[in-house]
C-alpha positions as CSV (number, residue, x, y, z in Angstrom):
1,M,94.3,259.7,134.9
2,A,92.5,256.4,134.1
3,I,90.4,257.6,131.3
4,P,92.9,258.2,128.5
5,F,94.4,254.7,128.8
6,F,91.0,253.1,129.1
7,F,89.7,254.6,125.9
8,L,93.0,254.1,124.1
9,Y,92.8,250.4,124.9
10,L,89.2,250.3,123.8
11,L,90.1,251.9,120.5
12,L,92.8,249.4,119.9
13,L,90.5,246.6,120.8
14,L,87.8,247.7,118.3
15,L,90.3,248.3,115.6
16,S,91.8,244.9,116.1
17,V,88.3,243.3,116.0
18,L,87.4,245.1,112.8
19,S,90.7,244.1,111.1
20,S,90.7,240.5,112.4
21,P,89.7,237.5,110.1
22,F,86.6,237.0,112.2
23,S,85.2,240.4,111.3
24,S,85.1,239.6,107.6
25,A,82.2,237.2,108.1
26,A,79.5,237.0,110.6
27,P,79.1,233.8,112.7
28,S,77.1,231.3,110.6
29,D,73.6,230.3,111.2
30,T,73.9,227.2,109.0
31,L,75.6,223.8,109.0
32,S,76.0,222.3,105.6
33,E,75.8,218.6,104.8
34,G,79.1,216.8,105.3
35,S,80.1,219.3,108.1
36,S,80.3,218.9,111.8
37,L,80.3,221.0,115.0
38,S,83.2,219.9,117.3
39,I,82.9,220.1,121.0
40,E,86.6,221.0,121.3
41,N,86.3,224.0,119.1
42,T,84.6,226.8,121.1
43,N,83.9,228.7,117.8
44,D,81.7,225.9,116.5
45,V,78.5,227.6,117.4
46,L,75.5,228.4,115.2
47,I,74.1,232.0,115.7
48,S,70.9,233.1,114.2
49,Q,71.0,235.9,111.6
50,S,70.0,238.7,114.0
51,G,72.1,237.1,116.9
52,I,69.1,236.3,119.1
53,F,69.8,232.6,119.5
54,S,72.9,230.4,119.6
55,A,73.2,226.6,119.2
56,G,76.1,224.6,120.3
57,F,77.6,222.4,123.0
58,F,76.6,223.6,126.5
59,P,78.2,222.4,129.7
60,V,75.8,220.6,132.1
61,G,78.4,219.1,134.5
62,D,82.0,218.0,134.9
63,N,83.1,217.0,131.4
64,A,79.4,216.7,130.4
65,Y,77.8,218.5,127.5
66,C,74.5,218.8,125.7
67,F,73.8,220.1,122.3
68,T,71.6,223.1,123.2
69,I,69.8,226.2,121.9
70,W,70.0,229.3,124.1
71,F,69.5,233.0,124.0
72,T,72.6,234.8,123.0
73,E,73.4,236.8,126.1
74,P,76.6,238.8,126.9
75,F,78.7,237.4,129.7
76,C,76.1,234.7,130.6
77,D,78.9,232.1,130.8
78,N,77.3,228.7,131.8
79,N,74.1,230.4,133.1
80,C,72.4,231.2,129.8
81,S,68.7,231.0,129.1
82,V,68.4,227.5,127.6
83,I,65.3,226.8,125.5
84,W,66.0,223.4,124.0
85,M,68.3,220.4,124.5
86,A,68.9,217.4,122.2
87,N,70.4,215.0,124.7
88,R,69.4,216.3,128.2
89,D,69.4,212.7,129.7
90,Q,72.6,211.5,128.1
91,P,75.3,214.2,128.0
92,V,78.4,213.6,125.9
93,N,82.1,213.8,126.7
94,G,84.0,217.0,126.5
95,K,86.6,215.4,124.1
96,K,86.1,214.2,120.6
97,S,82.3,214.5,120.6
98,K,80.6,216.2,117.6
99,L,77.4,217.0,115.8
100,S,77.5,215.8,112.2
101,L,75.2,216.4,109.3
102,L,75.6,213.4,106.9
103,H,75.1,213.4,103.2
104,S,72.4,210.9,103.7
105,G,70.2,213.5,105.4
106,N,70.7,212.3,109.0
107,L,71.8,214.6,111.8
108,L,73.9,212.7,114.5
109,L,75.3,213.6,117.9
110,I,78.3,211.3,118.4
111,D,80.1,210.7,121.7
112,A,83.8,210.3,122.2
113,G,83.4,206.6,122.0
114,R,81.9,206.9,118.6
115,S,78.5,205.9,119.9
116,I,75.4,207.7,118.5
117,V,73.8,209.5,121.5
118,W,71.1,211.3,119.6
119,A,69.8,211.5,116.0
120,T,67.0,213.0,113.9
121,N,66.6,209.7,112.0
122,T,66.0,211.5,108.7
123,A,67.0,210.8,105.2
124,S,67.0,212.6,101.9
125,Q,68.3,212.2,98.3
126,F,68.6,216.0,97.9
127,S,71.1,218.6,99.2
128,I,70.2,219.6,102.8
129,K,71.3,222.0,105.5
130,L,70.7,222.8,109.2
131,H,69.6,226.3,109.9
132,L,69.0,228.2,113.2
133,R,66.3,230.7,112.6
134,D,65.6,234.0,114.5
135,N,62.5,232.5,116.2
136,G,64.7,229.9,117.9
137,N,63.7,227.0,115.7
138,L,66.5,224.7,114.5
139,L,65.5,223.5,111.0
140,L,66.8,220.6,108.9
141,Y,65.4,220.9,105.4
142,E,66.1,220.3,101.7
143,K,67.7,223.2,99.8
144,E,65.6,222.4,96.7
145,G,61.9,222.8,97.5
146,G,62.4,223.6,101.2
147,R,60.9,220.4,102.5
148,V,61.3,220.2,106.3
149,L,62.9,216.9,107.5
150,W,63.1,217.8,111.2
151,Q,62.7,220.8,113.4
152,S,63.4,221.5,117.1
153,F,59.9,223.1,117.5
154,D,58.4,219.6,117.2
155,Y,60.5,218.3,120.1
156,P,60.3,220.7,123.0
157,T,62.1,220.1,126.3
158,D,60.8,222.3,129.1
159,T,60.2,225.6,127.2
160,L,58.0,226.9,124.5
161,L,58.7,229.9,122.3
162,P,56.2,232.2,120.6
163,Q,54.2,230.4,117.9
164,Q,55.8,227.0,118.9
165,P,52.9,224.6,119.2
166,L,52.3,222.0,121.9
167,T,50.4,219.1,120.3
168,K,48.8,215.8,121.4
169,D,52.0,213.9,120.7
170,R,54.4,216.2,122.6
171,Q,54.8,217.4,126.2
172,L,56.9,219.8,128.2
173,V,59.0,218.0,130.9
174,S,60.7,220.0,133.7
175,S,64.4,219.8,134.5
176,R,65.4,217.9,137.7
177,S,66.7,221.1,139.4
178,R,68.1,224.5,138.4
179,S,71.6,222.9,138.0
180,N,70.5,219.5,136.7
181,Y,69.0,219.8,133.2
182,S,68.0,216.1,133.0
183,S,64.3,215.2,132.8
184,G,62.4,215.9,136.0
185,F,59.0,214.8,137.4
186,Y,56.6,217.5,136.1
187,K,54.9,217.5,132.8
188,L,52.6,219.7,130.7
189,Y,50.6,217.6,128.2
190,F,47.2,216.9,126.6
191,D,45.4,214.1,128.4
192,S,43.2,211.5,126.6
193,D,40.1,213.6,127.3
194,N,41.6,216.5,125.2
195,V,42.3,218.7,128.3
196,L,45.7,220.4,128.9
197,R,47.0,219.3,132.3
198,L,50.0,219.4,134.7
199,R,51.1,216.1,136.2
200,Y,53.5,215.0,138.8
201,D,55.1,211.8,137.5
202,S,57.8,210.2,139.6
203,P,59.0,206.6,139.5
204,E,56.8,205.8,142.5
205,T,53.6,207.9,142.1
206,S,51.7,209.9,139.5
207,S,49.0,212.5,140.0
208,I,47.3,215.4,138.2
209,Y,47.3,218.8,140.1
210,W,46.2,221.3,137.4
211,P,43.5,222.1,136.7
212,N,41.9,221.3,140.1
213,T,40.9,217.6,140.0
214,W,37.9,218.2,142.3
215,L,36.4,220.5,139.6
216,L,34.3,219.1,136.8
217,T,35.9,219.9,133.4
218,W,33.3,222.5,132.4
219,D,33.4,224.1,135.9
220,G,37.1,224.8,135.2
221,G,36.3,226.5,131.9
222,R,37.6,223.6,129.8
223,S,36.1,221.6,126.9
224,T,36.7,218.0,126.0
225,F,35.1,218.2,122.6
226,N,38.0,219.5,120.5
227,S,40.3,216.6,119.7
228,T,42.8,218.7,117.8
229,R,44.8,219.1,121.0
230,I,47.1,222.1,120.3
231,A,48.2,225.0,122.4
232,F,50.5,227.9,121.7
233,F,51.1,231.6,122.6
234,D,52.0,234.5,120.4
235,S,54.7,237.1,120.6
236,L,52.2,239.7,122.1
237,G,51.4,237.5,125.1
238,N,48.2,235.7,124.3
239,F,47.9,232.0,125.1
240,T,45.3,229.8,123.4
241,S,44.5,226.1,123.8
242,S,42.1,223.8,122.0
243,D,40.4,222.9,125.3
244,D,39.2,226.6,125.6
245,F,41.9,227.5,128.2
246,T,43.3,231.0,127.5
247,F,45.1,233.7,129.3
248,T,46.6,237.1,128.4
249,S,49.9,238.4,129.8
250,P,49.6,241.7,131.8
251,D,52.1,243.2,129.4
252,Y,50.1,242.1,126.4
253,G,51.0,244.0,123.2
254,M,54.5,244.9,124.2
255,R,57.3,243.7,121.8
256,V,59.3,241.8,124.3
257,Q,61.0,238.4,124.5
258,R,58.8,235.7,126.0
259,I,59.1,232.1,127.0
260,L,56.6,229.6,128.5
261,K,58.4,227.2,130.8
262,I,57.5,224.4,133.2
263,D,60.0,225.0,136.0
264,C,61.7,222.4,138.2
265,D,59.3,223.3,141.0
266,G,56.3,222.1,138.9
267,N,54.8,225.5,138.2
268,L,54.0,226.6,134.6
269,R,55.1,230.2,134.1
270,L,55.2,232.8,131.3
271,Y,58.3,234.9,131.4
272,S,59.0,238.2,129.7
273,R,61.9,240.6,129.4
274,E,62.7,243.6,127.2
275,N,66.1,242.3,125.9
276,V,69.1,240.2,126.9
277,R,70.4,242.8,129.3
278,N,67.3,242.4,131.5
279,K,66.3,239.6,133.8
280,W,63.3,237.5,133.1
281,S,60.1,238.5,135.0
282,V,57.1,236.3,135.7
283,S,54.0,237.7,133.9
284,W,51.7,234.7,134.5
285,Q,51.8,231.4,136.4
286,A,49.4,228.5,136.6
287,M,49.6,227.9,140.3
288,S,49.1,230.8,142.6
289,Q,49.3,228.5,145.7
290,P,52.6,226.7,145.3
291,C,52.0,224.2,148.0
292,R,49.2,222.7,145.9
293,I,51.8,221.4,143.5
294,H,52.1,217.7,144.0
295,G,55.3,216.0,145.1
296,I,57.1,219.2,145.9
297,C,57.9,218.2,149.5
298,G,57.8,214.4,149.0
299,P,56.1,211.7,151.1
300,N,55.5,212.0,154.9
301,S,56.1,215.8,154.9
302,M,54.0,218.9,154.5
303,C,54.3,222.2,152.7
304,N,53.7,225.6,154.2
305,Y,53.6,228.8,152.1
306,V,54.4,232.1,153.7
307,P,54.3,235.0,151.3
308,S,57.2,236.8,153.0
309,S,59.5,233.8,153.0
310,G,58.2,231.5,150.3
311,R,57.4,227.8,150.4
312,R,58.9,225.6,153.1
313,C,58.9,221.9,153.7
314,S,58.9,220.0,157.1
315,C,58.6,216.4,158.2
316,L,55.6,215.0,160.0
317,P,56.1,214.2,163.7
318,G,57.9,210.9,164.0
319,F,59.7,211.3,160.6
320,K,63.0,212.6,159.5
321,A,64.2,214.1,156.2
322,K,65.9,211.7,153.8
323,D,68.0,214.5,152.2
324,Y,67.7,218.2,153.2
325,S,69.1,219.2,149.9
326,D,66.3,217.4,148.0
327,W,62.9,217.6,149.6
328,S,61.2,215.7,146.8
329,L,62.6,212.6,148.5
330,G,60.4,213.4,151.5
331,C,60.8,211.9,155.0
332,E,61.3,208.4,156.5
333,P,59.9,207.0,159.7
334,E,61.9,207.2,162.9
335,L,59.4,205.0,164.9
336,N,58.5,201.4,164.5
337,R,54.8,201.1,163.9
338,S,52.6,198.2,165.1
339,C,49.4,196.8,163.6
340,S,48.0,195.9,167.0
341,R,45.1,198.1,167.9
342,D,46.2,198.1,171.6
343,E,49.6,199.6,170.7
344,I,48.5,202.5,168.4
345,S,47.1,205.9,169.0
346,Y,46.3,208.9,166.8
347,L,48.0,212.3,166.6
348,K,45.9,215.2,165.4
349,L,47.4,217.8,163.1
350,S,45.0,220.7,162.6
351,N,44.6,222.4,159.3
352,V,46.8,219.9,157.4
353,E,45.6,218.2,154.2
354,F,47.0,215.3,152.4
355,F,45.5,215.1,148.9
356,G,44.7,211.7,147.3
357,Y,45.9,208.1,148.1
358,E,43.1,207.1,150.4
359,Y,41.4,203.7,150.7
360,G,38.0,205.3,150.0
361,F,35.6,208.1,150.7
362,F,33.2,207.6,153.6
363,P,30.5,210.2,154.2
364,N,28.9,210.9,157.5
365,Y,31.5,209.1,159.5
366,T,32.3,210.3,163.0
367,M,35.9,210.6,164.2
368,Q,35.5,207.4,166.2
369,M,34.1,205.5,163.3
370,C,36.9,206.8,161.0
371,E,39.5,205.8,163.7
372,D,38.1,202.3,164.0
373,L,38.1,201.9,160.2
374,C,41.8,203.0,159.9
375,S,42.8,200.8,162.9
376,K,41.4,197.7,161.2
377,M,43.8,198.2,158.2
378,C,47.4,197.6,159.1
379,N,48.8,199.7,156.3
380,C,46.5,202.7,157.0
381,K,48.8,205.7,157.8
382,G,46.1,207.8,159.3
383,F,42.9,209.4,158.3
384,Q,41.7,212.8,157.1
385,L,38.5,214.2,158.6
386,R,36.8,217.2,157.1
387,F,33.3,218.7,157.1
388,S,32.9,219.8,153.5
389,R,33.2,218.3,150.1
390,R,32.3,219.9,146.7
391,Y,28.9,218.8,145.3
392,Y,28.1,217.0,148.7
393,P,26.1,218.2,151.7
394,S,28.1,220.3,154.2
395,N,28.2,220.1,158.0
396,I,28.6,216.3,158.0
397,P,32.0,214.6,158.6
398,Y,33.8,213.0,155.6
399,C,36.4,210.3,156.3
400,Y,39.4,209.5,154.1
401,P,41.6,206.7,155.5
402,K,45.1,207.1,154.0
403,K,47.2,204.4,152.4
404,A,50.0,207.0,151.8
405,L,50.9,210.4,153.1
406,L,51.6,212.4,149.9
407,N,50.9,216.0,148.7
408,G,50.7,217.3,152.3
409,Q,50.2,221.0,153.0
410,Y,49.4,223.1,156.0
411,S,46.9,226.0,155.7
412,P,45.2,227.9,158.5
413,H,42.2,228.1,156.2
414,F,41.8,224.4,155.5
415,D,38.6,223.1,157.1
416,G,39.9,219.7,158.2
417,D,42.5,217.8,160.2
418,I,44.7,214.8,159.7
419,Y,45.1,212.1,162.4
420,L,48.4,210.2,162.2
421,K,48.6,206.6,163.3
422,V,51.5,206.5,165.9
423,P,52.8,204.0,168.5
424,K,51.4,204.7,172.0
425,T,55.0,204.5,173.3
426,S,56.1,207.2,170.9
427,G,55.7,210.0,173.5
428,L,53.9,212.1,170.9
429,S,50.9,214.0,172.4
430,S,47.4,213.5,171.1
431,S,47.5,217.0,169.5
432,Y,50.3,218.6,167.5
433,R,50.7,222.3,166.7
434,H,52.4,223.0,163.4
435,V,55.8,224.5,163.8
436,E,57.8,225.6,160.8
437,D,61.0,223.7,160.1
438,S,64.0,225.9,160.1
439,V,66.2,223.7,157.9
440,L,64.6,223.7,154.5
441,D,65.6,223.8,150.9
442,C,62.6,223.2,148.7
443,S,61.4,226.7,147.9
444,V,62.2,228.6,144.7
445,K,63.3,232.2,145.0
446,N,60.4,234.6,144.7
447,V,60.3,236.2,141.3
448,A,58.9,239.7,141.1
449,Q,55.8,240.0,139.0
450,L,56.1,242.0,135.9
451,N,55.3,245.6,136.4
452,R,57.0,247.8,133.9
453,T,56.4,249.3,130.4
454,Y,58.5,248.9,127.3
455,S,59.3,251.2,124.5
456,K,58.3,249.8,121.1
457,S,60.8,249.4,118.4
458,H,60.4,248.2,114.8
459,Q,63.9,249.0,113.5
460,N,65.8,246.5,111.6
461,G,68.3,244.7,114.0
462,T,71.0,244.2,111.4
463,L,70.9,247.8,110.2
464,K,71.0,249.0,113.9
465,S,74.0,246.9,114.5
466,V,75.9,248.4,111.5
467,M,74.8,251.9,112.5
468,W,76.0,251.3,116.0
469,F,79.4,250.1,114.9
470,A,79.8,253.1,112.6
471,C,78.9,255.5,115.3
472,G,80.9,253.6,118.0
473,V,84.0,253.6,115.9
474,G,83.5,257.3,115.0
475,V,83.0,258.3,118.6
476,V,86.0,256.3,119.8
477,E,88.2,257.7,117.0
478,F,87.1,261.3,118.0
479,F,88.1,260.6,121.6
480,S,91.4,259.0,120.5
481,I,92.5,262.0,118.4
482,V,92.4,264.2,121.6
483,L,93.2,261.6,124.2
484,V,96.0,259.7,122.5
485,W,98.0,262.9,122.1
486,Y,97.3,263.8,125.6
487,F,98.4,260.4,126.7
488,L,101.7,260.5,124.8
489,I,102.6,264.0,126.0
490,R,101.8,263.1,129.6
491,N,103.7,259.8,129.6
492,Q,106.7,260.7,127.3
493,N,109.0,260.6,130.3
494,L,107.7,257.4,131.9
495,G,109.6,254.2,131.5
496,A,108.1,251.0,130.3
497,A,107.9,249.5,133.8
498,S,106.2,252.5,135.3
499,Q,103.7,252.6,132.4
500,E,102.8,248.9,133.0
501,M,102.2,249.7,136.7
502,E,100.2,252.7,135.8
503,H,98.0,250.7,133.4
504,Q,97.3,248.1,136.1
505,R,96.5,250.7,138.6
506,L,94.1,252.4,136.2
507,V,92.2,249.2,135.4
508,I,91.9,248.4,139.1
509,Q,90.7,251.9,139.8
510,V,87.9,251.6,137.1
511,R,86.9,248.2,138.5
512,E,86.7,249.5,142.1
513,K,84.7,252.6,140.9
514,M,82.2,250.3,139.2
515,K,81.8,248.2,142.3
516,K,81.1,251.2,144.5
517,E,79.2,253.5,142.1
518,A,76.5,253.0,139.6
519,V,77.7,252.2,136.0
520,D,76.0,255.3,134.7
521,S,78.0,257.5,137.0
522,V,81.3,255.9,135.8
523,I,80.2,256.3,132.2
524,E,79.4,260.0,132.8
525,M,83.0,260.5,133.9
526,I,84.2,258.9,130.7
527,I,82.0,260.5,128.0
528,D,82.9,263.8,126.4
529,P,80.4,266.4,127.8
530,K,80.1,267.9,124.3
531,L,77.9,264.9,123.5
532,E,75.4,266.4,125.9
533,G,74.1,262.9,126.9
534,K,73.3,261.9,123.3
535,Y,74.6,258.4,123.4
536,D,73.2,254.9,124.2
537,R,74.1,254.1,127.8
538,A,73.4,250.4,127.5
539,K,75.7,250.1,124.5
540,M,78.4,252.1,126.2
541,E,78.0,249.8,129.2
542,I,78.7,246.8,126.9
543,L,81.8,248.5,125.6
544,V,83.1,249.1,129.1
545,M,82.4,245.5,130.2
546,V,84.2,244.1,127.1
547,A,87.2,246.3,127.7
548,L,87.5,245.2,131.4
549,N,87.2,241.6,130.4
550,C,89.9,241.9,127.9
551,V,92.4,243.3,130.5
552,N,91.6,240.7,133.1
553,E,94.7,239.8,135.1
554,D,94.0,236.1,134.6
555,R,94.8,235.6,131.0
556,E,92.7,232.4,130.9
557,A,89.7,234.4,131.9
558,R,90.1,236.8,129.0
559,P,87.6,236.3,126.1
560,S,88.9,235.1,122.8
561,M,88.7,237.4,119.8
562,K,85.8,235.4,118.5
563,Q,83.9,235.9,121.8
564,V,84.6,239.6,121.7
565,V,83.2,239.8,118.2
566,E,80.0,238.0,119.3
567,M,79.6,240.3,122.3
568,L,79.8,243.4,120.1
569,L,78.0,242.2,117.0
570,H,75.1,240.6,118.8
571,Q,74.5,242.8,121.8
572,E,71.7,244.4,119.7
573,S,69.6,241.2,120.0
574,P,66.0,242.2,120.9
């Protein structure tokens, strides 16, 4: 049977952990002056007191690392929930790089070539230390008096944690993509008029897309009179900004983990999850219509959002994609365009809008008048014609000759059309019906809206961890008293070779069962029925996963003893 050997191995694993040198002291949450964290030592990681957060070198590419703070998550490998990076735009080498806290009070990140990549630029005559707190804040302060010299909360990257303020001198900047952590093109910041905004800011163009720019400030529920310019959210799920913008998460009041993040697709989202064993769920987002996010499909292209399939990008007629793997680059022309009025015509695209970048706004212009206006300008790319404009009379045409085709979107509900300037010899008809492109890569995966309840817990995390280990070891020892004797009696006539084959077979059997069946059903087969279901399934699942990882056929893939300790000690993180 697989079960006796499985729990015997688990018992030996736990006993070896508890008797190892690592078990005598919990991982440190502090770096003292004169000390360093080396990139080559995988154990050089700071872990907050309750094990919620970790700080250390995080891989961001081939032989490229950033000093990072992330949620301590079992088996997250290189896909952990990162909440802060020191050197996101200048990764260091995987050899000889280190983070050093000098006696002078400065914290330095030094590359293999001995160059300073990042520094806090602080100084102190007193004894100092670097401390990772349970709220995710990395704090550099003087031991005597507690004066704070530097803290990561003052320098956010793309994520805010509860009670972490966003101020007038700071901004959130998205990552370039899900796998590229360097600075992207989307920013959350306080504008000079004291209003909190989202901006698309690429090397070529820059534009605000939230709140809606066609709304007056007070119509959008914002105020420009409070110059403090500060915004934050609390652990219960309430967001407050000095410009009077507020929102409350649907799961308000629940004691869950939360982050506010500007994603690489330009949307600002509040995420929630019960603990590290659960996936993040979106509980609020700034943009309900993702195609209104500027720059998402690049120039000369248009965005189309279908709830069932998500957001999709496609090139305008007469254009081709620059790079199908990166739609932010947009499309480039396939046709040579002329400035001669005798050689151009206009292609109508119904229900397509291109926001901004026009030569001007011309009310009460007929289509022919607008066409003549665009034809006189060689660099005019086309013109937008619509019959409504906020704060202006309706049912008269409004003309917008375009100098660039950016922020395009198709919507069957849009009350206007775009007329593209094309060569008469292009073969394109005078009217074009929008057809979705089948080769697209711009959408983000749909994330299910949060729709669940959580059980409240106010128990001390450290005490629970100690209690769990005591109970865990007791339960395993109880099993071992019965199962070890059974195992010895059953296998007393087997040779060493046959035992090894049997062990491998049993491990494979357990792995296969876990693939085909739910984890709960496998655990039900393992647990003594006398317990009558009185055990923590989630904790038992962690034990099973740890054991299976430790008997991986690939020795290089097996976790170190230090990693095993962290998995077991910190799986209680809320």
